[in-house]
Each structure stands twice: as structure tokens, then as C-alpha cells.
TORFIZA-105108 format. One record per residue: residue number from 1; residue in one letter; x, y, z of N, C-alpha, C, O in turn. Coordinates in steps of 0.02 Angstrom, whole numbers. Layout:
! residues N
<NUM; a; <X; Y; Z>; <X; Y; Z>; <X; Y; Z>; <X; Y; Z>>
...
END
This chain:
! residues 147
<1; m; <5211; 5042; 5088>; <5178; 5025; 5151>; <5133; 5083; 5173>; <5089; 5073; 5215>>
<2; e; <5145; 5143; 5146>; <5106; 5200; 5167>; <5031; 5191; 5153>; <4989; 5210; 5194>>
<3; e; <5014; 5161; 5096>; <4944; 5150; 5080>; <4913; 5101; 5130>; <4856; 5110; 5151>>
<4; a; <4950; 5050; 5149>; <4924; 5002; 5199>; <4914; 5037; 5266>; <4864; 5024; 5300>>
<5; h; <4961; 5080; 5285>; <4954; 5117; 5348>; <4892; 5162; 5345>; <4854; 5167; 5393>>
<6; y; <4883; 5195; 5288>; <4826; 5239; 5279>; <4760; 5200; 5286>; <4715; 5221; 5323>>
<7; r; <4755; 5145; 5250>; <4694; 5105; 5252>; <4681; 5078; 5323>; <4624; 5075; 5345>>
<8; l; <4735; 5058; 5356>; <4728; 5033; 5425>; <4706; 5088; 5472>; <4662; 5077; 5514>>
<9; l; <4735; 5147; 5466>; <4714; 5204; 5508>; <4640; 5221; 5497>; <4604; 5235; 5544>>
<10; r; <4618; 5218; 5434>; <4547; 5233; 5420>; <4502; 5181; 5452>; <4451; 5198; 5483>>
<11; l; <4521; 5118; 5446>; <4479; 5065; 5477>; <4478; 5071; 5553>; <4426; 5065; 5584>>
<12; l; <4536; 5083; 5582>; <4540; 5088; 5655>; <4502; 5149; 5680>; <4473; 5147; 5734>>
<13; d; <4504; 5203; 5642>; <4468; 5263; 5662>; <4393; 5250; 5664>; <4359; 5274; 5710>>
<14; s; <4367; 5212; 5616>; <4296; 5199; 5613>; <4275; 5139; 5655>; <4218; 5136; 5679>>
<15; s; <4320; 5090; 5664>; <4302; 5029; 5701>; <4361; 5005; 5743>; <4395; 4957; 5725>>
<16; p; <4375; 5038; 5799>; <4434; 5021; 5839>; <4431; 4952; 5872>; <4482; 4925; 5894>>
<17; q; <4371; 4922; 5875>; <4362; 4858; 5908>; <4378; 4798; 5863>; <4378; 4742; 5887>>
<18; l; <4390; 4810; 5798>; <4404; 4755; 5752>; <4466; 4717; 5774>; <4515; 4746; 5796>>
<19; t; <4463; 4651; 5766>; <4522; 4610; 5781>; <4570; 4615; 5722>; <4553; 4639; 5668>>
<20; q; <4631; 4592; 5733>; <4680; 4593; 5678>; <4656; 4548; 5621>; <4667; 4565; 5563>>
<21; r; <4625; 4494; 5637>; <4599; 4449; 5585>; <4544; 4485; 5544>; <4543; 4480; 5483>>
<22; e; <4500; 4520; 5578>; <4447; 4557; 5543>; <4477; 4614; 5501>; <4454; 4627; 5446>>
<23; l; <4528; 4648; 5528>; <4562; 4701; 5491>; <4594; 4672; 5427>; <4589; 4702; 5374>>
<24; a; <4626; 4615; 5434>; <4658; 4582; 5377>; <4606; 4566; 5324>; <4618; 4578; 5264>>
<25; r; <4549; 4540; 5344>; <4496; 4523; 5297>; <4470; 4586; 5263>; <4461; 4586; 5202>>
<26; e; <4458; 4639; 5301>; <4433; 4702; 5272>; <4482; 4732; 5223>; <4462; 4760; 5172>>
<27; m; <4547; 4727; 5239>; <4598; 4757; 5196>; <4619; 4712; 5138>; <4649; 4735; 5090>>
<28; g; <4602; 4648; 5143>; <4622; 4601; 5091>; <4696; 4585; 5093>; <4727; 4574; 5041>>
<29; v; <4725; 4584; 5153>; <4796; 4569; 5162>; <4803; 4514; 5214>; <4754; 4493; 5245>>
<30; s; <4863; 4491; 5223>; <4875; 4437; 5271>; <4872; 4463; 5343>; <4882; 4522; 5356>>
<31; l; <4859; 4417; 5388>; <4858; 4433; 5459>; <4927; 4458; 5480>; <4933; 4503; 5521>>
<32; g; <4979; 4428; 5453>; <5048; 4449; 5470>; <5062; 4520; 5450>; <5096; 4557; 5486>>
<33; k; <5035; 4541; 5392>; <5045; 4610; 5370>; <5010; 4659; 5417>; <5037; 4711; 5434>>
<34; v; <4950; 4642; 5437>; <4913; 4685; 5484>; <4951; 4690; 5550>; <4958; 4744; 5578>>
<35; n; <4975; 4633; 5574>; <5013; 4633; 5637>; <5075; 4677; 5631>; <5090; 4716; 5676>>
<36; y; <5110; 4671; 5575>; <5170; 4711; 5563>; <5153; 4786; 5561>; <5188; 4827; 5590>>
<37; c; <5099; 4803; 5526>; <5079; 4873; 5520>; <5057; 4902; 5587>; <5074; 4958; 5604>>
<38; i; <5019; 4863; 5625>; <4996; 4886; 5690>; <5057; 4898; 5735>; <5060; 4949; 5770>>
<39; s; <5104; 4852; 5735>; <5165; 4860; 5775>; <5202; 4924; 5754>; <5226; 4961; 5797>>
<40; a; <5207; 4935; 5689>; <5242; 4995; 5664>; <5205; 5059; 5685>; <5237; 5108; 5704>>
<41; l; <5138; 5058; 5682>; <5100; 5117; 5700>; <5102; 5130; 5776>; <5102; 5187; 5798>>
<42; i; <5105; 5077; 5815>; <5113; 5084; 5887>; <5182; 5114; 5902>; <5188; 5159; 5944>>
<43; e; <5233; 5088; 5868>; <5301; 5112; 5879>; <5307; 5186; 5859>; <5344; 5224; 5892>>
<44; k; <5272; 5207; 5807>; <5274; 5277; 5785>; <5233; 5322; 5833>; <5239; 5383; 5831>>
<45; g; <5192; 5291; 5875>; <5150; 5329; 5920>; <5085; 5353; 5889>; <5054; 5400; 5914>>
<46; w; <5064; 5322; 5834>; <5004; 5343; 5799>; <4942; 5308; 5826>; <4886; 5334; 5821>>
<47; i; <4950; 5247; 5854>; <4895; 5212; 5885>; <4917; 5182; 5951>; <4977; 5175; 5964>>
<48; k; <4868; 5166; 5993>; <4884; 5130; 6054>; <4833; 5074; 6061>; <4777; 5078; 6037>>
<49; a; <4855; 5020; 6093>; <4812; 4961; 6101>; <4788; 4960; 6173>; <4827; 4967; 6220>>
<50; r; <4723; 4949; 6181>; <4694; 4944; 6248>; <4657; 4878; 6254>; <4619; 4859; 6209>>
<51; n; <4668; 4844; 6310>; <4629; 4783; 6324>; <4558; 4803; 6344>; <4547; 4854; 6377>>
<52; f; <4510; 4761; 6323>; <4442; 4771; 6349>; <4441; 4743; 6419>; <4457; 4684; 6430>>
<53; r; <4424; 4784; 6468>; <4427; 4762; 6538>; <4375; 4708; 6553>; <4389; 4660; 6589>>
<54; n; <4315; 4716; 6528>; <4261; 4669; 6546>; <4254; 4614; 6494>; <4201; 4582; 6490>>
<55; s; <4305; 4602; 6455>; <4301; 4552; 6403>; <4319; 4484; 6430>; <4366; 4477; 6470>>
<56; n; <4282; 4433; 6409>; <4300; 4364; 6426>; <4362; 4343; 6388>; <4399; 4299; 6410>>
<57; n; <4374; 4375; 6332>; <4432; 4361; 6290>; <4487; 4411; 6309>; <4484; 4469; 6289>>
<58; k; <4535; 4389; 6347>; <4588; 4434; 6371>; <4634; 4458; 6315>; <4675; 4502; 6326>>
<59; l; <4627; 4429; 6255>; <4667; 4451; 6199>; <4630; 4504; 6157>; <4655; 4526; 6106>>
<60; a; <4570; 4524; 6180>; <4532; 4574; 6142>; <4560; 4643; 6155>; <4569; 4664; 6212>>
<61; y; <4574; 4678; 6101>; <4602; 4746; 6105>; <4559; 4794; 6066>; <4523; 4776; 6020>>
<62; a; <4563; 4857; 6086>; <4537; 4912; 6047>; <4598; 4952; 6025>; <4639; 4970; 6067>>
<63; y; <4603; 4965; 5961>; <4659; 5003; 5934>; <4635; 5075; 5924>; <4593; 5088; 5881>>
<64; l; <4662; 5121; 5963>; <4640; 5190; 5962>; <4692; 5235; 5932>; <4752; 5228; 5946>>
<65; l; <4670; 5281; 5890>; <4717; 5330; 5862>; <4735; 5380; 5915>; <4692; 5404; 5952>>
<66; t; <4799; 5395; 5920>; <4823; 5446; 5965>; <4813; 5514; 5931>; <4799; 5517; 5871>>
<67; p; <4820; 5570; 5969>; <4816; 5635; 5936>; <4866; 5641; 5878>; <4850; 5670; 5826>>
<68; r; <4926; 5614; 5887>; <4975; 5615; 5833>; <4952; 5571; 5774>; <4963; 5588; 5716>>
<69; g; <4919; 5515; 5790>; <4893; 5471; 5738>; <4838; 5505; 5698>; <4834; 5496; 5637>>
<70; i; <4796; 5543; 5732>; <4742; 5579; 5698>; <4773; 5631; 5651>; <4750; 5640; 5594>>
<71; e; <4824; 5665; 5675>; <4859; 5715; 5634>; <4892; 5682; 5573>; <4886; 5708; 5517>>
<72; q; <4925; 5626; 5583>; <4959; 5591; 5528>; <4908; 5564; 5478>; <4921; 5565; 5418>>
<73; k; <4852; 5539; 5504>; <4800; 5514; 5459>; <4775; 5570; 5413>; <4764; 5558; 5354>>
<74; a; <4766; 5630; 5440>; <4745; 5687; 5400>; <4797; 5703; 5347>; <4780; 5716; 5289>>
<75; t; <4860; 5703; 5366>; <4915; 5717; 5319>; <4918; 5665; 5264>; <4924; 5682; 5205>>
<76; i; <4914; 5602; 5283>; <4917; 5547; 5235>; <4856; 5550; 5189>; <4861; 5534; 5129>>
<77; t; <4798; 5568; 5217>; <4736; 5573; 5176>; <4745; 5624; 5121>; <4726; 5612; 5064>>
<78; v; <4774; 5682; 5137>; <4785; 5734; 5087>; <4833; 5708; 5033>; <4821; 5718; 4973>>
<79; q; <4887; 5675; 5054>; <4935; 5648; 5005>; <4902; 5594; 4962>; <4913; 5593; 4901>>
<80; f; <4863; 5551; 4992>; <4828; 5498; 4956>; <4780; 5529; 4905>; <4776; 5506; 4848>>
<81; l; <4744; 5580; 4926>; <4697; 5613; 4882>; <4733; 5644; 4822>; <4711; 5637; 4765>>
<82; h; <4790; 5678; 4834>; <4828; 5708; 4779>; <4852; 5654; 4730>; <4848; 5663; 4669>>
<83; r; <4876; 5598; 4757>; <4900; 5544; 4714>; <4842; 5514; 4672>; <4851; 5501; 4613>>
<84; k; <4785; 5504; 4703>; <4727; 5476; 4667>; <4701; 5525; 4614>; <4681; 5503; 4560>>
<85; v; <4700; 5589; 4629>; <4678; 5639; 4580>; <4726; 5639; 4521>; <4705; 5644; 4463>>
<86; a; <4792; 5635; 4534>; <4841; 5633; 4480>; <4831; 5570; 4438>; <4835; 5574; 4376>>
<87; e; <4819; 5513; 4469>; <4805; 5451; 4432>; <4742; 5459; 4390>; <4740; 5437; 4332>>
<88; y; <4691; 5489; 4419>; <4628; 5500; 4383>; <4639; 5544; 4322>; <4615; 5529; 4268>>
<89; e; <4676; 5599; 4330>; <4689; 5644; 4274>; <4729; 5609; 4219>; <4716; 5617; 4160>>
<90; s; <4777; 5568; 4240>; <4817; 5530; 4192>; <4773; 5481; 4154>; <4780; 5474; 4093>>
<91; l; <4729; 5447; 4189>; <4684; 5399; 4157>; <4636; 5435; 4110>; <4621; 5409; 4056>>
<92; k; <4611; 5493; 4129>; <4567; 5532; 4085>; <4602; 5548; 4019>; <4572; 5543; 3966>>
<93; k; <4666; 5569; 4024>; <4704; 5585; 3964>; <4714; 5522; 3921>; <4707; 5525; 3860>>
<94; e; <4730; 5467; 3953>; <4741; 5404; 3916>; <4676; 5382; 3882>; <4677; 5359; 3825>>
<95; i; <4621; 5387; 3918>; <4556; 5368; 3889>; <4539; 5413; 3830>; <4515; 5389; 3779>>
<96; a; <4551; 5478; 3837>; <4537; 5525; 3782>; <4580; 5507; 3720>; <4555; 5509; 3664>>
<97; q; <4643; 5490; 3732>; <4688; 5470; 3677>; <4662; 5407; 3644>; <4661; 5402; 3583>>
<98; l; <4643; 5358; 3684>; <4616; 5296; 3656>; <4552; 5308; 3616>; <4542; 5278; 3563>>
<99; r; <4509; 5352; 3642>; <4448; 5368; 3605>; <4464; 5402; 3538>; <4431; 5388; 3488>>
<100; r; <4514; 5446; 3539>; <4534; 5477; 3475>; <4560; 5425; 3427>; <4544; 5427; 3367>>
<101; e; <4600; 5378; 3452>; <4627; 5325; 3409>; <4570; 5282; 3381>; <4571; 5265; 3322>>
<102; v; <4522; 5264; 3423>; <4466; 5224; 3401>; <4424; 5263; 3351>; <4398; 5234; 3303>>
<103; g; <4417; 5328; 3361>; <4379; 5370; 3315>; <4412; 5374; 3247>; <4378; 5390; 3198>>
<104; q; <4477; 5361; 3243>; <4513; 5363; 3179>; <4508; 5298; 3141>; <4529; 5294; 3083>>
<105; l; <4480; 5247; 3172>; <4473; 5183; 3138>; <4418; 5188; 3086>; <4371; 5227; 3094>>
<106; p; <4424; 5150; 3031>; <4371; 5152; 2980>; <4306; 5123; 3008>; <4306; 5088; 3059>>
<107; n; <4251; 5137; 2974>; <4186; 5111; 2993>; <4190; 5036; 2998>; <4222; 5003; 2957>>
<108; e; <4157; 5008; 3048>; <4163; 4935; 3059>; <4132; 4894; 3002>; <4151; 4836; 2994>>
<109; d; <4086; 4923; 2964>; <4056; 4886; 2909>; <4097; 4891; 2844>; <4087; 4852; 2798>>
<110; s; <4143; 4938; 2842>; <4183; 4944; 2781>; <4241; 4895; 2783>; <4268; 4880; 2837>>
<111; p; <4261; 4869; 2726>; <4316; 4820; 2725>; <4381; 4856; 2744>; <4388; 4916; 2734>>
<112; p; <4429; 4819; 2773>; <4492; 4850; 2791>; <4529; 4875; 2729>; <4525; 4845; 2676>>
<113; r; <4565; 4931; 2738>; <4605; 4956; 2682>; <4664; 4910; 2671>; <4684; 4872; 2715>>
<114; r; <4690; 4914; 2612>; <4747; 4872; 2594>; <4804; 4883; 2644>; <4824; 4939; 2657>>
<115; g; <4830; 4828; 2672>; <4885; 4831; 2719>; <4863; 4840; 2791>; <4905; 4838; 2837>>
<116; e; <4798; 4850; 2802>; <4773; 4858; 2871>; <4748; 4791; 2897>; <4723; 4749; 2860>>
<117; a; <4754; 4783; 2962>; <4727; 4723; 2994>; <4652; 4730; 3001>; <4628; 4786; 3012>>
<118; p; <4614; 4676; 2994>; <4542; 4681; 3002>; <4524; 4700; 3074>; <4561; 4684; 3120>>
<119; q; <4467; 4734; 3082>; <4444; 4753; 3148>; <4407; 4695; 3180>; <4374; 4656; 3146>>
<120; l; <4413; 4691; 3246>; <4375; 4641; 3284>; <4315; 4676; 3313>; <4320; 4731; 3339>>
<121; r; <4258; 4644; 3309>; <4197; 4673; 3336>; <4179; 4639; 3401>; <4193; 4580; 3411>>
<122; e; <4149; 4678; 3445>; <4124; 4649; 3506>; <4057; 4617; 3490>; <4014; 4649; 3461>>
<123; s; <4048; 4554; 3509>; <3985; 4521; 3497>; <3975; 4469; 3551>; <4022; 4450; 3585>>
<124; s; <3914; 4446; 3557>; <3902; 4393; 3605>; <3930; 4328; 3577>; <3929; 4318; 3516>>
<125; p; <3955; 4285; 3621>; <3984; 4222; 3596>; <3931; 4178; 3566>; <3876; 4173; 3592>>
<126; p; <3948; 4144; 3511>; <3899; 4099; 3480>; <3888; 4038; 3524>; <3928; 4022; 3567>>
<127; r; <3832; 4004; 3510>; <3817; 3943; 3548>; <3865; 3888; 3528>; <3892; 3888; 3473>>
<128; r; <3874; 3840; 3574>; <3918; 3783; 3561>; <3894; 3747; 3498>; <3835; 3734; 3489>>
<129; g; <3941; 3732; 3455>; <3924; 3698; 3393>; <3908; 3746; 3337>; <3898; 3726; 3280>>
<130; g; <3904; 3811; 3354>; <3889; 3861; 3304>; <3952; 3882; 3267>; <4004; 3850; 3273>>
<131; v; <3946; 3934; 3229>; <4003; 3959; 3191>; <4016; 4030; 3213>; <3971; 4071; 3214>>
<132; a; <4079; 4044; 3229>; <4098; 4112; 3249>; <4129; 4147; 3190>; <4172; 4119; 3156>>
<133; r; <4106; 4208; 3177>; <4135; 4248; 3123>; <4161; 4312; 3154>; <4123; 4350; 3183>>
<134; s; <4225; 4323; 3149>; <4254; 4384; 3175>; <4312; 4403; 3131>; <4357; 4363; 3118>>
<135; a; <4312; 4465; 3109>; <4367; 4492; 3068>; <4379; 4449; 3007>; <4437; 4439; 2987>>
<136; g; <4326; 4423; 2976>; <4333; 4385; 2915>; <4358; 4314; 2925>; <4371; 4279; 2876>>
<137; v; <4364; 4291; 2987>; <4387; 4224; 3001>; <4328; 4183; 3026>; <4292; 4205; 3070>>
<138; v; <4318; 4124; 2997>; <4264; 4081; 3017>; <4293; 4023; 3057>; <4341; 3991; 3035>>
<139; t; <4264; 4010; 3114>; <4288; 3957; 3158>; <4230; 3911; 3175>; <4178; 3935; 3196>>
<140; d; <4239; 3846; 3165>; <4189; 3797; 3184>; <4199; 3783; 3258>; <4249; 3752; 3277>>
<141; l; <4152; 3805; 3300>; <4160; 3798; 3372>; <4155; 3726; 3396>; <4181; 3710; 3449>>
<142; a; <4124; 3683; 3358>; <4120; 3613; 3377>; <4189; 3581; 3379>; <4200; 3533; 3416>>
<143; r; <4235; 3608; 3339>; <4303; 3580; 3337>; <4351; 3619; 3380>; <4408; 3599; 3389>>
<144; t; <4327; 3675; 3408>; <4370; 3717; 3450>; <4368; 3690; 3521>; <4314; 3683; 3550>>
<145; p; <4427; 3673; 3550>; <4426; 3647; 3619>; <4400; 3700; 3667>; <4415; 3759; 3659>>
<146; t; <4362; 3677; 3716>; <4337; 3723; 3767>; <4380; 3716; 3829>; <4413; 3666; 3840>>
<147; k; <4378; 3769; 3869>; <4419; 3769; 3931>; <4380; 3743; 3989>; <4406; 3739; 4044>>
END
């Protein structure tokens, strides 16, 4: 839930006038989740809700970060950044490993060595009714069911 709180705090900091429905749309979560998170943040003392006095819609609120909320947002931002940097470093290592593995594959034009599976090549899909050739397998697309 910490990531949802972080994203909500960021949105409220930049746009305190957003409705819960608009917040839900921006975050890509349900209205109920936004309501739950706002209630939790109000209970923690990180945000406060204010009615718009001159609003025709008496249910219109501005959600404002409290000084404690601003402090917590900064703390959570640092934690979020550390987690994302660690994920990035991990992905960089995984990508480097995959590139090394791909670099060890035989040339795509050379036939597979005995006991090796044929390589699949990336290519544009053939036209309907054409013939697809991949890894030494020929498929008549006219007989292949389409989705």
C-alpha cells in the first residue's frame, strides 16, 4: 500500500483539487482504493480535507498535505527512489546476462549443431495465404486458424 500512498501524495501535492474519481483514474485504481487510502492518510495526519467554500458542489474537497505529510512524502520518495534504482541495477545485470547468452548463440545463418534446437528469427508476419518459414518449419497459413 506504500506505493499507492506515495503516488496519491504526489498527485495531491501537485493537484489538491482533484476529486477521488479523478485521482482513481489518474492512478489506475478503483475509487474504493482511493477512498481507503485518503482515509488512511487523513488518519495518519498526512493530509487534510477542506471543503470549497464558494463551490456549488458541497461535496467538493481540496486534499492538502500537512507539514507531516510533506515530510513523509519526502521520506517515501527517497525509499521509492532507492527501490527503483535497485530494480534498475538488477534489470541491467539481467539484460547483460541475456545479451551474453544471445552472443553465445551460433550465427543465425548457420545450421544448428547436432542436438541443438533451431533458432527462431524475428521477421514480419507473412500475408494471409502465404507460407511461413521459421526454424526450418514450413506452415501453410491458409490452413492455420486465425484468432
